Backbone and ligand atoms as CSV (ligand in chain L), in Angstrom:
chain,resi,resn,atom,element,x,y,z
A,1,MET,N,N,12.637,-15.047,-7.658
A,1,MET,CA,C,12.258,-13.657,-7.393
A,1,MET,C,C,12.174,-12.887,-8.712
A,2,ALA,N,N,11.248,-11.971,-8.719
A,2,ALA,CA,C,11.071,-11.174,-9.934
A,2,ALA,C,C,10.496,-9.817,-9.569
A,3,LEU,N,N,10.895,-8.820,-10.355
A,3,LEU,CA,C,10.290,-7.502,-10.184
A,3,LEU,C,C,8.935,-7.508,-10.884
A,4,LEU,N,N,7.951,-6.924,-10.215
A,4,LEU,CA,C,6.605,-6.894,-10.773
A,4,LEU,C,C,6.303,-5.477,-11.269
A,5,PRO,N,N,5.610,-5.351,-12.397
A,5,PRO,CA,C,5.215,-4.012,-12.856
A,5,PRO,C,C,4.181,-3.406,-11.899
A,6,ILE,N,N,4.371,-2.126,-11.576
A,6,ILE,CA,C,3.469,-1.420,-10.647
A,6,ILE,C,C,2.479,-0.574,-11.453
A,7,LEU,N,N,1.197,-0.742,-11.166
A,7,LEU,CA,C,0.169,0.061,-11.842
A,7,LEU,C,C,0.315,1.525,-11.443
A,8,SER,N,N,0.135,2.414,-12.422
A,8,SER,CA,C,0.218,3.847,-12.152
A,8,SER,C,C,-1.160,4.487,-12.190
A,9,TYR,N,N,-1.406,5.338,-11.206
A,9,TYR,CA,C,-2.621,6.156,-11.189
A,9,TYR,C,C,-2.664,6.978,-12.476
A,10,PRO,N,N,-3.810,7.179,-13.121
A,10,PRO,CA,C,-5.163,6.751,-12.747
A,10,PRO,C,C,-5.602,5.417,-13.380
A,11,ASP,N,N,-4.783,4.425,-13.385
A,11,ASP,CA,C,-5.182,3.125,-13.922
A,11,ASP,C,C,-6.419,2.620,-13.166
A,12,PRO,N,N,-7.515,2.349,-13.893
A,12,PRO,CA,C,-8.758,1.945,-13.205
A,12,PRO,C,C,-8.608,0.663,-12.373
A,13,ARG,N,N,-7.613,-0.167,-12.712
A,13,ARG,CA,C,-7.441,-1.415,-11.956
A,13,ARG,C,C,-7.042,-1.143,-10.505
A,14,LEU,N,N,-6.521,0.064,-10.230
A,14,LEU,CA,C,-6.182,0.432,-8.845
A,14,LEU,C,C,-7.431,0.575,-7.979
A,15,HIS,N,N,-8.592,0.620,-8.618
A,15,HIS,CA,C,-9.834,0.780,-7.850
A,15,HIS,C,C,-10.558,-0.549,-7.630
A,16,THR,N,N,-9.868,-1.647,-7.897
A,16,THR,CA,C,-10.447,-2.977,-7.672
A,16,THR,C,C,-10.415,-3.296,-6.175
A,17,VAL,N,N,-11.498,-3.851,-5.664
A,17,VAL,CA,C,-11.534,-4.283,-4.264
A,17,VAL,C,C,-10.965,-5.710,-4.190
A,18,ALA,N,N,-9.957,-5.882,-3.329
A,18,ALA,CA,C,-9.260,-7.171,-3.243
A,18,ALA,C,C,-10.072,-8.209,-2.482
A,19,GLN,N,N,-9.866,-9.457,-2.839
A,19,GLN,CA,C,-10.513,-10.597,-2.170
A,19,GLN,C,C,-9.567,-11.166,-1.114
A,20,ALA,N,N,-10.115,-11.866,-0.147
A,20,ALA,CA,C,-9.288,-12.487,0.892
A,20,ALA,C,C,-8.341,-13.523,0.277
A,21,VAL,N,N,-7.152,-13.620,0.837
A,21,VAL,CA,C,-6.225,-14.697,0.477
A,21,VAL,C,C,-6.794,-15.983,1.080
A,22,LYS,N,N,-6.917,-17.028,0.264
A,22,LYS,CA,C,-7.564,-18.259,0.749
A,22,LYS,C,C,-6.606,-19.149,1.517
A,23,ALA,N,N,-5.356,-19.202,1.067
A,23,ALA,CA,C,-4.380,-20.050,1.753
A,23,ALA,C,C,-2.991,-19.465,1.551
A,24,VAL,N,N,-2.175,-19.500,2.609
A,24,VAL,CA,C,-0.795,-19.017,2.494
A,24,VAL,C,C,0.035,-20.190,1.969
A,25,ASP,N,N,0.038,-20.319,0.645
A,25,ASP,CA,C,0.684,-21.460,-0.012
A,25,ASP,C,C,1.914,-20.989,-0.804
A,26,ASP,N,N,2.473,-21.867,-1.612
A,26,ASP,CA,C,3.676,-21.519,-2.383
A,26,ASP,C,C,3.448,-20.317,-3.300
A,27,ARG,N,N,2.266,-20.266,-3.892
A,27,ARG,CA,C,1.984,-19.143,-4.791
A,27,ARG,C,C,2.040,-17.818,-4.013
A,28,ILE,N,N,1.433,-17.792,-2.828
A,28,ILE,CA,C,1.422,-16.572,-2.016
A,28,ILE,C,C,2.840,-16.264,-1.513
A,29,ARG,N,N,3.580,-17.301,-1.108
A,29,ARG,CA,C,4.963,-17.072,-0.653
A,29,ARG,C,C,5.819,-16.497,-1.780
A,30,GLY,N,N,5.617,-16.979,-2.996
A,30,GLY,CA,C,6.351,-16.448,-4.157
A,30,GLY,C,C,5.970,-14.992,-4.408
A,31,LEU,N,N,4.675,-14.721,-4.289
A,31,LEU,CA,C,4.184,-13.359,-4.505
A,31,LEU,C,C,4.772,-12.411,-3.442
A,32,ILE,N,N,4.835,-12.869,-2.193
A,32,ILE,CA,C,5.397,-12.052,-1.117
A,32,ILE,C,C,6.851,-11.701,-1.450
A,33,SER,N,N,7.644,-12.677,-1.873
A,33,SER,CA,C,9.049,-12.366,-2.134
A,33,SER,C,C,9.184,-11.452,-3.349
A,34,ASP,N,N,8.348,-11.633,-4.357
A,34,ASP,CA,C,8.381,-10.719,-5.518
A,34,ASP,C,C,7.948,-9.310,-5.124
A,35,MET,N,N,6.923,-9.210,-4.266
A,35,MET,CA,C,6.449,-7.885,-3.856
A,35,MET,C,C,7.494,-7.176,-2.997
A,36,LEU,N,N,8.171,-7.929,-2.128
A,36,LEU,CA,C,9.227,-7.310,-1.310
A,36,LEU,C,C,10.353,-6.807,-2.214
A,37,GLU,N,N,10.765,-7.642,-3.164
A,37,GLU,CA,C,11.828,-7.231,-4.071
A,37,GLU,C,C,11.420,-5.967,-4.847
A,38,THR,N,N,10.175,-5.951,-5.306
A,38,THR,CA,C,9.658,-4.816,-6.075
A,38,THR,C,C,9.619,-3.555,-5.214
A,39,MET,N,N,9.171,-3.699,-3.961
A,39,MET,CA,C,9.090,-2.546,-3.059
A,39,MET,C,C,10.485,-1.991,-2.756
A,40,TYR,N,N,11.446,-2.880,-2.446
A,40,TYR,CA,C,12.808,-2.411,-2.132
A,40,TYR,C,C,13.455,-1.754,-3.351
A,41,GLU,N,N,13.273,-2.373,-4.510
A,41,GLU,CA,C,13.855,-1.833,-5.741
A,41,GLU,C,C,13.320,-0.421,-6.025
A,42,ALA,N,N,12.032,-0.208,-5.724
A,42,ALA,CA,C,11.400,1.088,-5.995
A,42,ALA,C,C,11.586,2.066,-4.836
A,43,ASN,N,N,12.300,1.645,-3.786
A,43,ASN,CA,C,12.510,2.492,-2.618
A,43,ASN,C,C,11.234,2.891,-1.909
A,44,GLY,N,N,10.270,1.980,-1.912
A,44,GLY,CA,C,9.004,2.267,-1.238
A,44,GLY,C,C,9.022,1.724,0.176
A,45,ILE,N,N,8.085,2.210,1.002
A,45,ILE,CA,C,7.971,1.671,2.369
A,45,ILE,C,C,6.777,0.724,2.489
A,46,GLY,N,N,5.996,0.629,1.419
A,46,GLY,CA,C,4.868,-0.296,1.447
A,46,GLY,C,C,4.375,-0.573,0.043
A,47,LEU,N,N,3.802,-1.753,-0.125
A,47,LEU,CA,C,3.242,-2.118,-1.431
A,47,LEU,C,C,2.068,-3.068,-1.185
A,48,ALA,N,N,0.950,-2.754,-1.825
A,48,ALA,CA,C,-0.222,-3.626,-1.723
A,48,ALA,C,C,-0.335,-4.439,-3.008
A,49,ALA,N,N,-0.849,-5.661,-2.911
A,49,ALA,CA,C,-0.957,-6.532,-4.089
A,49,ALA,C,C,-1.748,-5.857,-5.211
A,50,THR,N,N,-2.748,-5.063,-4.834
A,50,THR,CA,C,-3.536,-4.304,-5.815
A,50,THR,C,C,-2.632,-3.547,-6.790
A,51,GLN,N,N,-1.540,-2.993,-6.260
A,51,GLN,CA,C,-0.646,-2.162,-7.078
A,51,GLN,C,C,0.132,-2.967,-8.115
A,52,VAL,N,N,0.210,-4.282,-7.910
A,52,VAL,CA,C,0.855,-5.129,-8.921
A,52,VAL,C,C,-0.208,-5.981,-9.630
A,53,ASN,N,N,-1.436,-5.448,-9.602
A,53,ASN,CA,C,-2.552,-6.027,-10.346
A,53,ASN,C,C,-2.932,-7.425,-9.877
A,54,ILE,N,N,-2.732,-7.667,-8.588
A,54,ILE,CA,C,-3.194,-8.930,-7.999
A,54,ILE,C,C,-4.175,-8.546,-6.904
A,55,HIS,N,N,-5.426,-8.962,-7.077
A,55,HIS,CA,C,-6.480,-8.393,-6.241
A,55,HIS,C,C,-6.847,-9.317,-5.087
A,56,GLU,N,N,-5.825,-9.519,-4.248
A,56,GLU,CA,C,-5.957,-10.319,-3.038
A,56,GLU,C,C,-5.411,-9.493,-1.873
A,57,ARG,N,N,-5.923,-9.785,-0.658
A,57,ARG,CA,C,-5.608,-8.929,0.495
A,57,ARG,C,C,-4.220,-9.240,1.061
A,58,LEU,N,N,-3.213,-8.686,0.430
A,58,LEU,CA,C,-1.822,-8.924,0.797
A,58,LEU,C,C,-1.045,-7.618,0.682
A,59,ILE,N,N,-0.252,-7.336,1.738
A,59,ILE,CA,C,0.523,-6.090,1.813
A,59,ILE,C,C,1.929,-6.431,2.294
A,60,VAL,N,N,2.935,-5.747,1.749
A,60,VAL,CA,C,4.276,-5.804,2.340
A,60,VAL,C,C,4.669,-4.383,2.736
A,61,ILE,N,N,5.393,-4.283,3.851
A,61,ILE,CA,C,5.788,-2.989,4.408
A,61,ILE,C,C,7.196,-3.115,4.976
A,62,ASP,N,N,7.984,-2.062,4.853
A,62,ASP,CA,C,9.220,-1.957,5.636
A,62,ASP,C,C,9.495,-0.474,5.865
A,63,VAL,N,N,9.281,-0.023,7.098
A,63,VAL,CA,C,9.493,1.398,7.408
A,63,VAL,C,C,10.830,1.602,8.110
A,64,SER,N,N,11.664,0.542,8.195
A,64,SER,CA,C,12.945,0.686,8.894
A,64,SER,C,C,13.950,1.465,8.039
A,65,GLU,N,N,14.849,2.189,8.728
A,65,GLU,CA,C,15.926,2.926,8.043
A,65,GLU,C,C,16.798,1.967,7.247
A,66,GLU,N,N,17.095,0.825,7.864
A,66,GLU,CA,C,18.056,-0.125,7.283
A,66,GLU,C,C,17.437,-0.980,6.188
A,67,ARG,N,N,16.120,-0.886,6.017
A,67,ARG,CA,C,15.432,-1.670,4.989
A,67,ARG,C,C,15.633,-3.166,5.212
A,68,ASN,N,N,15.568,-3.550,6.477
A,68,ASN,CA,C,15.786,-4.972,6.780
A,68,ASN,C,C,14.734,-5.528,7.736
A,69,GLN,N,N,13.584,-4.827,7.815
A,69,GLN,CA,C,12.522,-5.329,8.686
A,69,GLN,C,C,11.215,-5.495,7.915
A,70,PRO,N,N,11.204,-6.429,6.974
A,70,PRO,CA,C,9.992,-6.630,6.182
A,70,PRO,C,C,8.828,-7.110,7.040
A,71,MET,N,N,7.659,-6.575,6.739
A,71,MET,CA,C,6.442,-6.982,7.443
A,71,MET,C,C,5.451,-7.424,6.376
A,72,VAL,N,N,4.804,-8.550,6.615
A,72,VAL,CA,C,3.826,-9.071,5.660
A,72,VAL,C,C,2.465,-9.106,6.348
A,73,LEU,N,N,1.468,-8.520,5.717
A,73,LEU,CA,C,0.117,-8.515,6.274
A,73,LEU,C,C,-0.819,-9.185,5.276
A,74,ILE,N,N,-1.409,-10.284,5.694
A,74,ILE,CA,C,-2.347,-11.018,4.840
A,74,ILE,C,C,-3.730,-10.945,5.481
A,75,ASN,N,N,-4.727,-10.605,4.687
A,75,ASN,CA,C,-6.108,-10.445,5.166
A,75,ASN,C,C,-6.178,-9.538,6.408
A,76,PRO,N,N,-5.564,-8.365,6.353
A,76,PRO,CA,C,-5.558,-7.483,7.527
A,76,PRO,C,C,-6.950,-6.934,7.846
A,77,GLU,N,N,-7.232,-6.829,9.118
A,77,GLU,CA,C,-8.490,-6.223,9.582
A,77,GLU,C,C,-8.158,-5.213,10.664
A,78,VAL,N,N,-8.806,-4.069,10.615
A,78,VAL,CA,C,-8.603,-3.047,11.637
A,78,VAL,C,C,-9.395,-3.422,12.882
A,79,LEU,N,N,-8.730,-3.418,14.044
A,79,LEU,CA,C,-9.420,-3.661,15.312
A,79,LEU,C,C,-9.716,-2.348,16.021
A,80,TRP,N,N,-8.851,-1.364,15.798
A,80,TRP,CA,C,-8.995,-0.085,16.514
A,80,TRP,C,C,-8.208,0.998,15.775
A,81,LEU,N,N,-8.803,2.175,15.728
A,81,LEU,CA,C,-8.114,3.353,15.179
A,81,LEU,C,C,-8.113,4.403,16.273
A,82,SER,N,N,-6.998,5.054,16.511
A,82,SER,CA,C,-6.963,6.072,17.567
A,82,SER,C,C,-7.821,7.265,17.158
A,83,PRO,N,N,-8.526,7.844,18.137
A,83,PRO,CA,C,-9.263,9.075,17.817
A,83,PRO,C,C,-8.304,10.218,17.497
A,84,GLU,N,N,-7.084,10.120,18.018
A,84,GLU,CA,C,-6.083,11.149,17.713
A,84,GLU,C,C,-5.640,10.995,16.258
A,85,ARG,N,N,-5.645,12.106,15.533
A,85,ARG,CA,C,-5.295,12.050,14.115
A,85,ARG,C,C,-4.074,12.903,13.834
A,86,VAL,N,N,-3.364,12.524,12.789
A,86,VAL,CA,C,-2.184,13.296,12.389
A,86,VAL,C,C,-2.285,13.564,10.898
A,87,ARG,N,N,-1.652,14.646,10.496
A,87,ARG,CA,C,-1.642,14.997,9.088
A,87,ARG,C,C,-0.199,14.990,8.617
A,88,GLY,N,N,0.079,14.238,7.555
A,88,GLY,CA,C,1.440,14.198,7.038
A,88,GLY,C,C,1.422,14.029,5.534
A,89,ASP,N,N,2.538,14.358,4.897
A,89,ASP,CA,C,2.644,14.176,3.453
A,89,ASP,C,C,2.795,12.693,3.137
A,90,GLU,N,N,2.017,12.237,2.180
A,90,GLU,CA,C,2.137,10.854,1.737
A,90,GLU,C,C,2.527,10.817,0.273
A,91,GLY,N,N,3.182,9.717,-0.078
A,91,GLY,CA,C,3.481,9.445,-1.471
A,91,GLY,C,C,3.049,8.015,-1.735
A,92,CYS,N,N,3.192,7.587,-2.992
A,92,CYS,CA,C,2.735,6.245,-3.354
A,92,CYS,C,C,3.481,5.789,-4.589
A,93,LEU,N,N,3.901,4.524,-4.603
A,93,LEU,CA,C,4.618,4.007,-5.771
A,93,LEU,C,C,3.749,4.036,-7.028
A,94,SER,N,N,2.428,4.111,-6.847
A,94,SER,CA,C,1.538,4.189,-8.008
A,94,SER,C,C,1.275,5.632,-8.445
A,95,VAL,N,N,1.791,6.590,-7.662
A,95,VAL,CA,C,1.635,8.006,-8.022
A,95,VAL,C,C,3.008,8.663,-7.884
A,96,PRO,N,N,3.991,8.220,-8.676
A,96,PRO,CA,C,5.374,8.649,-8.463
A,96,PRO,C,C,5.547,10.163,-8.559
A,97,GLY,N,N,6.350,10.700,-7.643
A,97,GLY,CA,C,6.694,12.120,-7.679
A,97,GLY,C,C,5.669,13.025,-7.022
A,98,ILE,N,N,4.558,12.475,-6.534
A,98,ILE,CA,C,3.503,13.300,-5.924
A,98,ILE,C,C,3.482,13.042,-4.408
A,99,TYR,N,N,3.527,14.124,-3.643
A,99,TYR,CA,C,3.446,14.026,-2.179
A,99,TYR,C,C,2.449,15.067,-1.725
A,100,ASP,N,N,1.507,14.667,-0.873
A,100,ASP,CA,C,0.558,15.658,-0.372
A,100,ASP,C,C,-0.010,15.206,0.968
A,101,GLY,N,N,-0.582,16.167,1.668
A,101,GLY,CA,C,-1.027,15.942,3.041
A,101,GLY,C,C,-2.309,15.142,3.127
A,102,VAL,N,N,-2.286,14.136,4.001
A,102,VAL,CA,C,-3.466,13.318,4.274
A,102,VAL,C,C,-3.580,13.172,5.791
A,103,GLU,N,N,-4.816,13.211,6.284
A,103,GLU,CA,C,-5.028,13.029,7.714
A,103,GLU,C,C,-5.389,11.563,7.986
A,104,ARG,N,N,-4.749,11.003,9.005
A,104,ARG,CA,C,-4.978,9.591,9.356
A,104,ARG,C,C,-5.011,9.453,10.871
A,105,ALA,N,N,-5.506,8.300,11.338
A,105,ALA,CA,C,-5.388,7.981,12.760
A,105,ALA,C,C,-3.900,7.868,13.096
A,106,ARG,N,N,-3.503,8.377,14.280
A,106,ARG,CA,C,-2.086,8.334,14.647
A,106,ARG,C,C,-1.627,6.933,15.047
A,107,ALA,N,N,-2.566,6.128,15.531
A,107,ALA,CA,C,-2.220,4.769,15.954
A,107,ALA,C,C,-3.319,3.808,15.501
A,108,VAL,N,N,-2.931,2.567,15.253
A,108,VAL,CA,C,-3.897,1.550,14.848
A,108,VAL,C,C,-3.585,0.231,15.531
A,109,LYS,N,N,-4.618,-0.576,15.665
A,109,LYS,CA,C,-4.422,-1.953,16.098
A,109,LYS,C,C,-5.084,-2.805,15.025
A,110,ILE,N,N,-4.329,-3.728,14.480
A,110,ILE,CA,C,-4.881,-4.575,13.419
A,110,ILE,C,C,-4.592,-6.040,13.708
A,111,GLN,N,N,-5.289,-6.880,12.971
A,111,GLN,CA,C,-5.030,-8.304,13.033
A,111,GLN,C,C,-4.778,-8.757,11.594
A,112,ALA,N,N,-3.788,-9.607,11.413
A,112,ALA,CA,C,-3.474,-10.100,10.065
A,112,ALA,C,C,-2.684,-11.386,10.191
A,113,LEU,N,N,-2.682,-12.157,9.119
A,113,LEU,CA,C,-1.785,-13.302,9.057
A,113,LEU,C,C,-0.424,-12.783,8.621
A,114,ASP,N,N,0.644,-13.382,9.150
A,114,ASP,CA,C,1.981,-13.016,8.679
A,114,ASP,C,C,2.372,-13.939,7.514
A,115,GLY,N,N,3.597,-13.817,7.051
A,115,GLY,CA,C,4.040,-14.580,5.888
A,115,GLY,C,C,4.063,-16.085,6.117
A,116,ALA,N,N,4.024,-16.479,7.400
A,116,ALA,CA,C,4.008,-17.910,7.718
A,116,ALA,C,C,2.577,-18.397,7.965
A,117,GLY,N,N,1.607,-17.496,7.792
A,117,GLY,CA,C,0.212,-17.885,7.980
A,117,GLY,C,C,-0.248,-17.841,9.430
A,118,GLN,N,N,0.578,-17.231,10.304
A,118,GLN,CA,C,0.226,-17.100,11.726
A,118,GLN,C,C,-0.591,-15.834,11.945
A,119,LEU,N,N,-1.651,-15.964,12.743
A,119,LEU,CA,C,-2.470,-14.788,13.040
A,119,LEU,C,C,-1.746,-13.913,14.057
A,120,ARG,N,N,-1.594,-12.642,13.736
A,120,ARG,CA,C,-0.880,-11.696,14.601
A,120,ARG,C,C,-1.762,-10.497,14.893
A,121,THR,N,N,-1.574,-9.930,16.075
A,121,THR,CA,C,-2.172,-8.639,16.390
A,121,THR,C,C,-1.036,-7.638,16.409
A,122,ILE,N,N,-1.202,-6.545,15.703
A,122,ILE,CA,C,-0.125,-5.559,15.579
A,122,ILE,C,C,-0.634,-4.201,16.028
A,123,GLU,N,N,0.117,-3.587,16.943
A,123,GLU,CA,C,-0.188,-2.220,17.336
A,123,GLU,C,C,0.874,-1.338,16.723
A,124,ALA,N,N,0.455,-0.295,16.043
A,124,ALA,CA,C,1.418,0.561,15.351
A,124,ALA,C,C,1.087,2.017,15.599
A,125,GLU,N,N,2.126,2.838,15.542
A,125,GLU,CA,C,1.966,4.280,15.725
A,125,GLU,C,C,2.693,5.009,14.608
A,126,ASP,N,N,2.331,6.284,14.456
A,126,ASP,CA,C,3.061,7.201,13.572
A,126,ASP,C,C,3.268,6.622,12.169
A,127,LEU,N,N,4.528,6.635,11.681
A,127,LEU,CA,C,4.773,6.257,10.280
A,127,LEU,C,C,4.219,4.876,9.939
A,128,LEU,N,N,4.448,3.896,10.807
A,128,LEU,CA,C,3.954,2.544,10.508
A,128,LEU,C,C,2.425,2.515,10.480
A,129,ALA,N,N,1.810,3.217,11.408
A,129,ALA,CA,C,0.341,3.259,11.457
A,129,ALA,C,C,-0.219,3.897,10.183
A,130,VAL,N,N,0.416,4.977,9.755
A,130,VAL,CA,C,-0.037,5.675,8.546
A,130,VAL,C,C,0.157,4.778,7.327
A,131,CYS,N,N,1.313,4.108,7.276
A,131,CYS,CA,C,1.618,3.219,6.152
A,131,CYS,C,C,0.598,2.072,6.074
A,132,ILE,N,N,0.274,1.486,7.214
A,132,ILE,CA,C,-0.709,0.400,7.240
A,132,ILE,C,C,-2.058,0.898,6.706
A,133,GLN,N,N,-2.479,2.087,7.133
A,133,GLN,CA,C,-3.766,2.625,6.673
A,133,GLN,C,C,-3.739,2.909,5.170
A,134,HIS,N,N,-2.611,3.459,4.697
A,134,HIS,CA,C,-2.460,3.764,3.265
A,134,HIS,C,C,-2.546,2.460,2.445
A,135,GLU,N,N,-1.830,1.428,2.891
A,135,GLU,CA,C,-1.810,0.165,2.133
A,135,GLU,C,C,-3.158,-0.552,2.214
A,136,MET,N,N,-3.806,-0.497,3.383
A,136,MET,CA,C,-5.122,-1.142,3.497
A,136,MET,C,C,-6.143,-0.443,2.606
A,137,ASP,N,N,-6.010,0.851,2.424
A,137,ASP,CA,C,-6.871,1.572,1.469
A,137,ASP,C,C,-6.716,0.987,0.063
A,138,HIS,N,N,-5.468,0.683,-0.343
A,138,HIS,CA,C,-5.254,0.104,-1.680
A,138,HIS,C,C,-6.092,-1.159,-1.867
A,139,LEU,N,N,-6.179,-1.968,-0.813
A,139,LEU,CA,C,-6.931,-3.228,-0.923
A,139,LEU,C,C,-8.425,-2.969,-1.111
A,140,LEU,N,N,-8.864,-1.772,-0.728
A,140,LEU,CA,C,-10.260,-1.387,-0.929
A,140,LEU,C,C,-10.430,-0.589,-2.226
A,141,GLY,N,N,-9.352,-0.511,-2.999
A,141,GLY,CA,C,-9.424,0.196,-4.276
A,141,GLY,C,C,-9.265,1.695,-4.145
A,142,LYS,N,N,-8.679,2.118,-3.024
A,142,LYS,CA,C,-8.564,3.552,-2.781
A,142,LYS,C,C,-7.109,4.027,-2.819
A,143,VAL,N,N,-6.853,5.084,-3.560
A,143,VAL,CA,C,-5.516,5.669,-3.683
A,143,VAL,C,C,-5.512,6.971,-2.882
A,144,PHE,N,N,-4.378,7.315,-2.258
A,144,PHE,CA,C,-4.370,8.460,-1.316
A,144,PHE,C,C,-4.810,9.778,-1.943
A,145,VAL,N,N,-4.633,9.939,-3.250
A,145,VAL,CA,C,-5.027,11.206,-3.887
A,145,VAL,C,C,-6.538,11.429,-3.799
A,146,GLU,N,N,-7.290,10.361,-3.518
A,146,GLU,CA,C,-8.736,10.513,-3.378
A,146,GLU,C,C,-9.126,11.273,-2.107
A,147,TYR,N,N,-8.163,11.477,-1.198
A,147,TYR,CA,C,-8.424,12.299,-0.008
A,147,TYR,C,C,-8.203,13.784,-0.312
A,148,LEU,N,N,-7.585,14.074,-1.443
A,148,LEU,CA,C,-7.272,15.466,-1.770
A,148,LEU,C,C,-8.493,16.129,-2.429
A,149,SER,N,N,-8.428,17.434,-2.613
A,149,SER,CA,C,-9.545,18.143,-3.238
A,149,SER,C,C,-9.667,17.691,-4.695
A,150,PRO,N,N,-10.888,17.760,-5.261
A,150,PRO,CA,C,-11.063,17.377,-6.671
A,150,PRO,C,C,-10.123,18.154,-7.593
A,151,LEU,N,N,-9.871,19.399,-7.245
A,151,LEU,CA,C,-8.988,20.234,-8.072
A,151,LEU,C,C,-7.574,19.653,-8.093
A,152,LYS,N,N,-7.050,19.358,-6.906
A,152,LYS,CA,C,-5.705,18.774,-6.808
A,152,LYS,C,C,-5.646,17.426,-7.508
A,153,ARG,N,N,-6.704,16.634,-7.273
A,153,ARG,CA,C,-6.724,15.285,-7.832
A,153,ARG,C,C,-6.712,15.330,-9.358
A,154,ASN,N,N,-7.479,16.255,-9.920
A,154,ASN,CA,C,-7.512,16.373,-11.377
A,154,ASN,C,C,-6.180,16.836,-11.927
A,155,ARG,N,N,-5.530,17.736,-11.188
A,155,ARG,CA,C,-4.214,18.212,-11.606
A,155,ARG,C,C,-3.216,17.043,-11.638
A,156,ILE,N,N,-3.297,16.206,-10.591
A,156,ILE,CA,C,-2.391,15.053,-10.499
A,156,ILE,C,C,-2.687,14.068,-11.636
A,157,LYS,N,N,-3.964,13.844,-11.885
A,157,LYS,CA,C,-4.372,12.927,-12.959
A,157,LYS,C,C,-3.803,13.387,-14.304
A,158,THR,N,N,-3.946,14.671,-14.581
A,158,THR,CA,C,-3.452,15.234,-15.843
A,158,THR,C,C,-1.943,15.073,-15.950
A,159,LYS,N,N,-1.246,15.387,-14.836
A,159,LYS,CA,C,0.201,15.295,-14.813
A,159,LYS,C,C,0.678,13.857,-15.046
A,160,MET,N,N,-0.009,12.908,-14.390
A,160,MET,CA,C,0.357,11.502,-14.524
A,160,MET,C,C,0.118,11.010,-15.955
A,161,LEU,N,N,-1.033,11.370,-16.541
A,161,LEU,CA,C,-1.356,10.913,-17.892
A,161,LEU,C,C,-0.348,11.467,-18.892
A,162,LYS,N,N,0.046,12.703,-18.686
A,162,LYS,CA,C,1.031,13.359,-19.549
A,162,LYS,C,C,2.368,12.614,-19.471
A,163,ALA,N,N,2.787,12.313,-18.239
A,163,ALA,CA,C,4.055,11.597,-18.029
A,163,ALA,C,C,3.996,10.212,-18.651
A,164,GLN,N,N,2.814,9.560,-18.525
A,164,GLN,CA,C,2.676,8.213,-19.074
A,164,GLN,C,C,2.709,8.240,-20.601
A,165,ARG,N,N,2.138,9.287,-21.195
A,165,ARG,CA,C,2.182,9.418,-22.656
A,165,ARG,C,C,3.612,9.638,-23.117
A,166,ALA,N,N,4.348,10.443,-22.363
A,166,ALA,CA,C,5.740,10.757,-22.720
A,166,ALA,C,C,6.612,9.510,-22.667
A,167,GLU,N,N,6.266,8.578,-21.759
A,167,GLU,CA,C,7.059,7.350,-21.609
A,167,GLU,C,C,6.889,6.409,-22.790
A,168,ARG,N,N,5.716,6.475,-23.427
A,168,ARG,CA,C,5.424,5.512,-24.504
A,168,ARG,C,C,6.127,5.868,-25.795
L,1,NI,NI,NI,0.357,3.569,-2.212
């Protein structure tokens, strides 16, 4: 197990479109355990492979209070999005310290392989549904700040670049 470095917005690599995972093999199993460790260490509820600069369709999520219900989604596909939408504040491990309102479908039905390579259908609502949509956006190269107004997005970009310069 190893902690993986997380790309920070506005790193252009966050806009890479991920490719399908070809086989759930040892390399993917190792990546899953590293991504879970990285997500828990960073106190996140979800992490997409894109965020650790691996451009394959793989997501880890844990929205449980106890942080003991890891979910692995490989090659996820949306089957259904509820017409009912909700608006809530979102954050992202690639945009630390920034939280802002995004509108999403309140419920989703998706299909994905799990960590054992089994095809699963998952129905999710509320926080889990929002998290799945947020993470699936990462696989398409999309970061949640892109839903915000250009003014807000530019402000966030400036703030992030400033913080990144200060770190160096
Ligand atoms: Ni994110």
